[in-house]
mmCIF file as gemmi writes it, N, C-alpha and C atoms, coordinates in Angstrom:
data_model
loop_
_atom_site.group_PDB
_atom_site.id
_atom_site.type_symbol
_atom_site.label_atom_id
_atom_site.label_alt_id
_atom_site.label_comp_id
_atom_site.label_asym_id
_atom_site.label_entity_id
_atom_site.label_seq_id
_atom_site.pdbx_PDB_ins_code
_atom_site.Cartn_x
_atom_site.Cartn_y
_atom_site.Cartn_z
_atom_site.occupancy
_atom_site.B_iso_or_equiv
_atom_site.pdbx_formal_charge
_atom_site.auth_seq_id
_atom_site.auth_asym_id
_atom_site.pdbx_PDB_model_num
ATOM 1 N N . MET Axp A 1 ? 188.45 19.746 62.203 1 0 ? 1 A 1
ATOM 2 C CA . MET Axp A 1 ? 187.701 20.501 63.169 1 0 ? 1 A 1
ATOM 3 C C . MET Axp A 1 ? 187.787 19.791 64.518 1 0 ? 1 A 1
ATOM 4 N N . LYS Axp A 2 ? 187.898 20.55 65.553 1 0 ? 2 A 1
ATOM 5 C CA . LYS Axp A 2 ? 187.979 19.974 66.891 1 0 ? 2 A 1
ATOM 6 C C . LYS Axp A 2 ? 186.617 19.439 67.33 1 0 ? 2 A 1
ATOM 7 N N . ARG Axp A 3 ? 186.649 18.329 68.007 1 0 ? 3 A 1
ATOM 8 C CA . ARG Axp A 3 ? 185.444 17.662 68.498 1 0 ? 3 A 1
ATOM 9 C C . ARG Axp A 3 ? 184.627 18.581 69.409 1 0 ? 3 A 1
ATOM 10 N N . GLU Axp A 4 ? 185.309 19.328 70.269 1 0 ? 4 A 1
ATOM 11 C CA . GLU Axp A 4 ? 184.613 20.21 71.207 1 0 ? 4 A 1
ATOM 12 C C . GLU Axp A 4 ? 183.8 21.275 70.477 1 0 ? 4 A 1
ATOM 13 N N . LYS Axp A 5 ? 184.371 21.821 69.396 1 0 ? 5 A 1
ATOM 14 C CA . LYS Axp A 5 ? 183.667 22.848 68.616 1 0 ? 5 A 1
ATOM 15 C C . LYS Axp A 5 ? 182.411 22.268 67.971 1 0 ? 5 A 1
ATOM 16 N N . LEU Axp A 6 ? 182.524 21.059 67.438 1 0 ? 6 A 1
ATOM 17 C CA . LEU Axp A 6 ? 181.38 20.417 66.791 1 0 ? 6 A 1
ATOM 18 C C . LEU Axp A 6 ? 180.269 20.129 67.802 1 0 ? 6 A 1
ATOM 19 N N . PHE Axp A 7 ? 180.63 19.62 68.969 1 0 ? 7 A 1
ATOM 20 C CA . PHE Axp A 7 ? 179.62 19.288 69.964 1 0 ? 7 A 1
ATOM 21 C C . PHE Axp A 7 ? 178.999 20.54 70.577 1 0 ? 7 A 1
ATOM 22 N N . LYS Axp A 8 ? 179.736 21.634 70.617 1 0 ? 8 A 1
ATOM 23 C CA . LYS Axp A 8 ? 179.164 22.904 71.074 1 0 ? 8 A 1
ATOM 24 C C . LYS Axp A 8 ? 178.107 23.372 70.068 1 0 ? 8 A 1
ATOM 25 N N . HIS Axp A 9 ? 178.388 23.174 68.777 1 0 ? 9 A 1
ATOM 26 C CA . HIS Axp A 9 ? 177.428 23.517 67.723 1 0 ? 9 A 1
ATOM 27 C C . HIS Axp A 9 ? 176.176 22.644 67.852 1 0 ? 9 A 1
ATOM 28 N N . TYR Axp A 10 ? 176.365 21.358 68.109 1 0 ? 10 A 1
ATOM 29 C CA . TYR Axp A 10 ? 175.22 20.461 68.303 1 0 ? 10 A 1
ATOM 30 C C . TYR Axp A 10 ? 174.331 20.949 69.437 1 0 ? 10 A 1
ATOM 31 N N . LYS Axp A 11 ? 174.956 21.305 70.547 1 0 ? 11 A 1
ATOM 32 C CA . LYS Axp A 11 ? 174.208 21.714 71.727 1 0 ? 11 A 1
ATOM 33 C C . LYS Axp A 11 ? 173.381 22.978 71.465 1 0 ? 11 A 1
ATOM 34 N N . THR Axp A 12 ? 173.9 23.863 70.61 1 0 ? 12 A 1
ATOM 35 C CA . THR Axp A 12 ? 173.183 25.082 70.24 1 0 ? 12 A 1
ATOM 36 C C . THR Axp A 12 ? 171.838 24.763 69.604 1 0 ? 12 A 1
ATOM 37 N N . TYR Axp A 13 ? 171.774 23.637 68.888 1 0 ? 13 A 1
ATOM 38 C CA . TYR Axp A 13 ? 170.552 23.259 68.171 1 0 ? 13 A 1
ATOM 39 C C . TYR Axp A 13 ? 169.831 22.075 68.823 1 0 ? 13 A 1
ATOM 40 N N . ASN Axp A 14 ? 169.962 21.951 70.143 1 0 ? 14 A 1
ATOM 41 C CA . ASN Axp A 14 ? 169.246 20.955 70.942 1 0 ? 14 A 1
ATOM 42 C C . ASN Axp A 14 ? 169.614 19.514 70.58 1 0 ? 14 A 1
ATOM 43 N N . CYS Axp A 15 ? 170.87 19.309 70.193 1 0 ? 15 A 1
ATOM 44 C CA . CYS Axp A 15 ? 171.383 17.962 69.952 1 0 ? 15 A 1
ATOM 45 C C . CYS Axp A 15 ? 172.298 17.607 71.12 1 0 ? 15 A 1
ATOM 46 N N . HIS Axp A 16 ? 172.094 16.434 71.686 1 0 ? 16 A 1
ATOM 47 C CA . HIS Axp A 16 ? 172.848 16.023 72.862 1 0 ? 16 A 1
ATOM 48 C C . HIS Axp A 16 ? 173.337 14.596 72.712 1 0 ? 16 A 1
ATOM 49 N N . VAL Axp A 17 ? 174.311 14.246 73.542 1 0 ? 17 A 1
ATOM 50 C CA . VAL Axp A 17 ? 174.856 12.895 73.522 1 0 ? 17 A 1
ATOM 51 C C . VAL Axp A 17 ? 173.828 11.944 74.117 1 0 ? 17 A 1
ATOM 52 N N . LEU Axp A 18 ? 173.475 10.94 73.349 1 0 ? 18 A 1
ATOM 53 C CA . LEU Axp A 18 ? 172.546 9.919 73.816 1 0 ? 18 A 1
ATOM 54 C C . LEU Axp A 18 ? 173.307 8.867 74.61 1 0 ? 18 A 1
ATOM 55 N N . ARG Axp A 19 ? 174.458 8.433 74.038 1 0 ? 19 A 1
ATOM 56 C CA . ARG Axp A 19 ? 175.323 7.5 74.753 1 0 ? 19 A 1
ATOM 57 C C . ARG Axp A 19 ? 176.71 7.515 74.145 1 0 ? 19 A 1
ATOM 58 N N . GLU Axp A 20 ? 177.671 7.087 74.918 1 0 ? 20 A 1
ATOM 59 C CA . GLU Axp A 20 ? 179.055 6.975 74.467 1 0 ? 20 A 1
ATOM 60 C C . GLU Axp A 20 ? 179.36 5.513 74.207 1 0 ? 20 A 1
ATOM 61 N N . GLY Axp A 21 ? 179.899 5.226 73.036 1 0 ? 21 A 1
ATOM 62 C CA . GLY Axp A 21 ? 180.337 3.888 72.718 1 0 ? 21 A 1
ATOM 63 C C . GLY Axp A 21 ? 181.848 3.82 72.822 1 0 ? 21 A 1
ATOM 64 N N . LYS Axp A 22 ? 182.406 2.671 72.459 1 0 ? 22 A 1
ATOM 65 C CA . LYS Axp A 22 ? 183.854 2.522 72.52 1 0 ? 22 A 1
ATOM 66 C C . LYS Axp A 22 ? 184.538 3.328 71.422 1 0 ? 22 A 1
ATOM 67 N N . ARG Axp A 23 ? 183.929 3.34 70.223 1 0 ? 23 A 1
ATOM 68 C CA . ARG Axp A 23 ? 184.537 4.034 69.097 1 0 ? 23 A 1
ATOM 69 C C . ARG Axp A 23 ? 183.706 5.196 68.564 1 0 ? 23 A 1
ATOM 70 N N . HIS Axp A 24 ? 182.437 5.288 68.939 1 0 ? 24 A 1
ATOM 71 C CA . HIS Axp A 24 ? 181.552 6.341 68.44 1 0 ? 24 A 1
ATOM 72 C C . HIS Axp A 24 ? 180.722 6.925 69.577 1 0 ? 24 A 1
ATOM 73 N N . THR Axp A 25 ? 180.281 8.138 69.367 1 0 ? 25 A 1
ATOM 74 C CA . THR Axp A 25 ? 179.346 8.802 70.259 1 0 ? 25 A 1
ATOM 75 C C . THR Axp A 25 ? 178.03 8.915 69.496 1 0 ? 25 A 1
ATOM 76 N N . ILE Axp A 26 ? 176.934 8.572 70.147 1 0 ? 26 A 1
ATOM 77 C CA . ILE Axp A 26 ? 175.623 8.655 69.524 1 0 ? 26 A 1
ATOM 78 C C . ILE Axp A 26 ? 174.99 9.981 69.945 1 0 ? 26 A 1
ATOM 79 N N . VAL Axp A 27 ? 174.633 10.786 68.937 1 0 ? 27 A 1
ATOM 80 C CA . VAL Axp A 27 ? 174.059 12.111 69.175 1 0 ? 27 A 1
ATOM 81 C C . VAL Axp A 27 ? 172.617 12.105 68.688 1 0 ? 27 A 1
ATOM 82 N N . ILE Axp A 28 ? 171.72 12.72 69.467 1 0 ? 28 A 1
ATOM 83 C CA . ILE Axp A 28 ? 170.305 12.794 69.09 1 0 ? 28 A 1
ATOM 84 C C . ILE Axp A 28 ? 169.873 14.253 69.032 1 0 ? 28 A 1
ATOM 85 N N . ASN Axp A 29 ? 169.05 14.554 68.039 1 0 ? 29 A 1
ATOM 86 C CA . ASN Axp A 29 ? 168.417 15.867 67.929 1 0 ? 29 A 1
ATOM 87 C C . ASN Axp A 29 ? 167.027 15.718 68.539 1 0 ? 29 A 1
ATOM 88 N N . TYR Axp A 30 ? 166.813 16.327 69.681 1 0 ? 30 A 1
ATOM 89 C CA . TYR Axp A 30 ? 165.542 16.163 70.386 1 0 ? 30 A 1
ATOM 90 C C . TYR Axp A 30 ? 164.383 16.892 69.705 1 0 ? 30 A 1
ATOM 91 N N . ASP Axp A 31 ? 164.677 17.799 68.779 1 0 ? 31 A 1
ATOM 92 C CA . ASP Axp A 31 ? 163.597 18.496 68.083 1 0 ? 31 A 1
ATOM 93 C C . ASP Axp A 31 ? 162.91 17.613 67.051 1 0 ? 31 A 1
ATOM 94 N N . ASN Axp A 32 ? 163.672 16.701 66.426 1 0 ? 32 A 1
ATOM 95 C CA . ASN Axp A 32 ? 163.084 15.852 65.386 1 0 ? 32 A 1
ATOM 96 C C . ASN Axp A 32 ? 163.421 14.368 65.555 1 0 ? 32 A 1
ATOM 97 N N . ASP Axp A 33 ? 164.026 14.003 66.668 1 0 ? 33 A 1
ATOM 98 C CA . ASP Axp A 33 ? 164.373 12.613 67.009 1 0 ? 33 A 1
ATOM 99 C C . ASP Axp A 33 ? 165.302 11.95 65.997 1 0 ? 33 A 1
ATOM 100 N N . LYS Axp A 34 ? 166.141 12.721 65.322 1 0 ? 34 A 1
ATOM 101 C CA . LYS Axp A 34 ? 167.134 12.14 64.413 1 0 ? 34 A 1
ATOM 102 C C . LYS Axp A 34 ? 168.377 11.78 65.211 1 0 ? 34 A 1
ATOM 103 N N . VAL Axp A 35 ? 168.985 10.652 64.851 1 0 ? 35 A 1
ATOM 104 C CA . VAL Axp A 35 ? 170.129 10.125 65.585 1 0 ? 35 A 1
ATOM 105 C C . VAL Axp A 35 ? 171.287 9.933 64.618 1 0 ? 35 A 1
ATOM 106 N N . LYS Axp A 36 ? 172.509 10.221 65.08 1 0 ? 36 A 1
ATOM 107 C CA . LYS Axp A 36 ? 173.706 10.072 64.245 1 0 ? 36 A 1
ATOM 108 C C . LYS Axp A 36 ? 174.873 9.647 65.12 1 0 ? 36 A 1
ATOM 109 N N . SER Axp A 37 ? 175.721 8.773 64.586 1 0 ? 37 A 1
ATOM 110 C CA . SER Axp A 37 ? 176.929 8.393 65.311 1 0 ? 37 A 1
ATOM 111 C C . SER Axp A 37 ? 178.094 9.236 64.807 1 0 ? 37 A 1
ATOM 112 N N . VAL Axp A 38 ? 178.954 9.647 65.739 1 0 ? 38 A 1
ATOM 113 C CA . VAL Axp A 38 ? 180.111 10.487 65.439 1 0 ? 38 A 1
ATOM 114 C C . VAL Axp A 38 ? 181.334 9.781 66.009 1 0 ? 38 A 1
ATOM 115 N N . PRO Axp A 39 ? 182.405 9.626 65.216 1 0 ? 39 A 1
ATOM 116 C CA . PRO Axp A 39 ? 183.592 8.947 65.732 1 0 ? 39 A 1
ATOM 117 C C . PRO Axp A 39 ? 184.218 9.702 66.904 1 0 ? 39 A 1
ATOM 118 N N . ARG Axp A 40 ? 184.853 8.956 67.783 1 0 ? 40 A 1
ATOM 119 C CA . ARG Axp A 40 ? 185.459 9.558 68.973 1 0 ? 40 A 1
ATOM 120 C C . ARG Axp A 40 ? 186.915 9.905 68.702 1 0 ? 40 A 1
ATOM 121 N N . HIS Axp A 41 ? 187.126 10.891 67.838 1 0 ? 41 A 1
ATOM 122 C CA . HIS Axp A 41 ? 188.46 11.39 67.524 1 0 ? 41 A 1
ATOM 123 C C . HIS Axp A 41 ? 188.555 12.828 68.021 1 0 ? 41 A 1
ATOM 124 N N . ALA Axp A 42 ? 189.762 13.263 68.346 1 0 ? 42 A 1
ATOM 125 C CA . ALA Axp A 42 ? 189.945 14.649 68.773 1 0 ? 42 A 1
ATOM 126 C C . ALA Axp A 42 ? 189.673 15.611 67.619 1 0 ? 42 A 1
ATOM 127 N N . ASP Axp A 43 ? 190.091 15.217 66.416 1 0 ? 43 A 1
ATOM 128 C CA . ASP Axp A 43 ? 189.829 16.011 65.209 1 0 ? 43 A 1
ATOM 129 C C . ASP Axp A 43 ? 188.886 15.234 64.313 1 0 ? 43 A 1
ATOM 130 N N . ILE Axp A 44 ? 187.845 15.906 63.854 1 0 ? 44 A 1
ATOM 131 C CA . ILE Axp A 44 ? 186.854 15.282 62.975 1 0 ? 44 A 1
ATOM 132 C C . ILE Axp A 44 ? 186.942 15.967 61.619 1 0 ? 44 A 1
ATOM 133 N N . ASN Axp A 45 ? 186.97 15.174 60.566 1 0 ? 45 A 1
ATOM 134 C CA . ASN Axp A 45 ? 187.057 15.664 59.203 1 0 ? 45 A 1
ATOM 135 C C . ASN Axp A 45 ? 185.936 16.667 58.944 1 0 ? 45 A 1
ATOM 136 N N . ASP Axp A 46 ? 186.263 17.757 58.249 1 0 ? 46 A 1
ATOM 137 C CA . ASP Axp A 46 ? 185.272 18.809 57.973 1 0 ? 46 A 1
ATOM 138 C C . ASP Axp A 46 ? 184.083 18.286 57.167 1 0 ? 46 A 1
ATOM 139 N N . LYS Axp A 47 ? 184.346 17.429 56.196 1 0 ? 47 A 1
ATOM 140 C CA . LYS Axp A 47 ? 183.255 16.867 55.391 1 0 ? 47 A 1
ATOM 141 C C . LYS Axp A 47 ? 182.334 16.014 56.247 1 0 ? 47 A 1
ATOM 142 N N . LEU Axp A 48 ? 182.897 15.27 57.168 1 0 ? 48 A 1
ATOM 143 C CA . LEU Axp A 48 ? 182.095 14.45 58.068 1 0 ? 48 A 1
ATOM 144 C C . LEU Axp A 48 ? 181.268 15.331 59.003 1 0 ? 48 A 1
ATOM 145 N N . ALA Axp A 49 ? 181.848 16.421 59.473 1 0 ? 49 A 1
ATOM 146 C CA . ALA Axp A 49 ? 181.113 17.352 60.34 1 0 ? 49 A 1
ATOM 147 C C . ALA Axp A 49 ? 179.91 17.942 59.603 1 0 ? 49 A 1
ATOM 148 N N . LEU Axp A 50 ? 180.108 18.321 58.34 1 0 ? 50 A 1
ATOM 149 C CA . LEU Axp A 50 ? 178.998 18.855 57.547 1 0 ? 50 A 1
ATOM 150 C C . LEU Axp A 50 ? 177.927 17.798 57.317 1 0 ? 50 A 1
ATOM 151 N N . LYS Axp A 51 ? 178.346 16.568 57.07 1 0 ? 51 A 1
ATOM 152 C CA . LYS Axp A 51 ? 177.41 15.462 56.837 1 0 ? 51 A 1
ATOM 153 C C . LYS Axp A 51 ? 176.587 15.179 58.093 1 0 ? 51 A 1
ATOM 154 N N . THR Axp A 52 ? 177.225 15.19 59.258 1 0 ? 52 A 1
ATOM 155 C CA . THR Axp A 52 ? 176.47 14.925 60.483 1 0 ? 52 A 1
ATOM 156 C C . THR Axp A 52 ? 175.454 16.034 60.755 1 0 ? 52 A 1
ATOM 157 N N . CYS Axp A 53 ? 175.82 17.276 60.456 1 0 ? 53 A 1
ATOM 158 C CA . CYS Axp A 53 ? 174.864 18.382 60.627 1 0 ? 53 A 1
ATOM 159 C C . CYS Axp A 53 ? 173.668 18.192 59.699 1 0 ? 53 A 1
ATOM 160 N N . LYS Axp A 54 ? 173.939 17.788 58.471 1 0 ? 54 A 1
ATOM 161 C CA . LYS Axp A 54 ? 172.86 17.557 57.511 1 0 ? 54 A 1
ATOM 162 C C . LYS Axp A 54 ? 171.964 16.408 57.979 1 0 ? 54 A 1
ATOM 163 N N . ASP Axp A 55 ? 172.566 15.329 58.472 1 0 ? 55 A 1
ATOM 164 C CA . ASP Axp A 55 ? 171.797 14.173 58.919 1 0 ? 55 A 1
ATOM 165 C C . ASP Axp A 55 ? 170.965 14.476 60.165 1 0 ? 55 A 1
ATOM 166 N N . LEU Axp A 56 ? 171.463 15.368 61.018 1 0 ? 56 A 1
ATOM 167 C CA . LEU Axp A 56 ? 170.709 15.762 62.209 1 0 ? 56 A 1
ATOM 168 C C . LEU Axp A 56 ? 169.719 16.882 61.911 1 0 ? 56 A 1
ATOM 169 N N . ASP Axp A 57 ? 169.741 17.371 60.671 1 0 ? 57 A 1
ATOM 170 C CA . ASP Axp A 57 ? 168.83 18.417 60.214 1 0 ? 57 A 1
ATOM 171 C C . ASP Axp A 57 ? 169.024 19.722 60.983 1 0 ? 57 A 1
ATOM 172 N N . ILE Axp A 58 ? 170.308 20.126 61.102 1 0 ? 58 A 1
ATOM 173 C CA . ILE Axp A 58 ? 170.653 21.402 61.717 1 0 ? 58 A 1
ATOM 174 C C . ILE Axp A 58 ? 171.514 22.186 60.73 1 0 ? 58 A 1
ATOM 175 N N . PRO Axp A 59 ? 171.648 23.507 60.912 1 0 ? 59 A 1
ATOM 176 C CA . PRO Axp A 59 ? 172.472 24.295 59.991 1 0 ? 59 A 1
ATOM 177 C C . PRO Axp A 59 ? 173.934 23.841 59.981 1 0 ? 59 A 1
ATOM 178 N N . LYS Axp A 60 ? 174.598 24.093 58.855 1 0 ? 60 A 1
ATOM 179 C CA . LYS Axp A 60 ? 176.002 23.724 58.706 1 0 ? 60 A 1
ATOM 180 C C . LYS Axp A 60 ? 176.869 24.498 59.683 1 0 ? 60 A 1
ATOM 181 N N . ILE Axp A 61 ? 177.934 23.857 60.112 1 0 ? 61 A 1
ATOM 182 C CA . ILE Axp A 61 ? 178.9 24.523 60.957 1 0 ? 61 A 1
ATOM 183 C C . ILE Axp A 61 ? 179.992 25.106 60.074 1 0 ? 61 A 1
ATOM 184 N N . GLN Axp A 62 ? 180.475 26.269 60.428 1 0 ? 62 A 1
ATOM 185 C CA . GLN Axp A 62 ? 181.561 26.882 59.671 1 0 ? 62 A 1
ATOM 186 C C . GLN Axp A 62 ? 182.86 26.164 60.025 1 0 ? 62 A 1
ATOM 187 N N . SER Axp A 63 ? 183.613 25.756 59.04 1 0 ? 63 A 1
ATOM 188 C CA . SER Axp A 63 ? 184.812 24.961 59.285 1 0 ? 63 A 1
ATOM 189 C C . SER Axp A 63 ? 186.005 25.809 59.735 1 0 ? 63 A 1
ATOM 190 N N . HIS Axp A 64 ? 185.918 27.132 59.695 1 0 ? 64 A 1
ATOM 191 C CA . HIS Axp A 64 ? 187.055 27.98 60.084 1 0 ? 64 A 1
ATOM 192 C C . HIS Axp A 64 ? 186.861 28.476 61.468 1 0 ? 64 A 1
């Protein structure tokens, strides 16, 4: 899955970039203050994308 698509999904559910690291981006869900790190790759594994959505407590993103 493309990184841009995943971050657009995050933004839909009030999740935003807290800070950019060298290898990871830290994303926070402002509705429940949950934080998750996401690797800075152009393509993110679908299983990892689903896991980050679960950890941020937002609905799953469709992988297609």
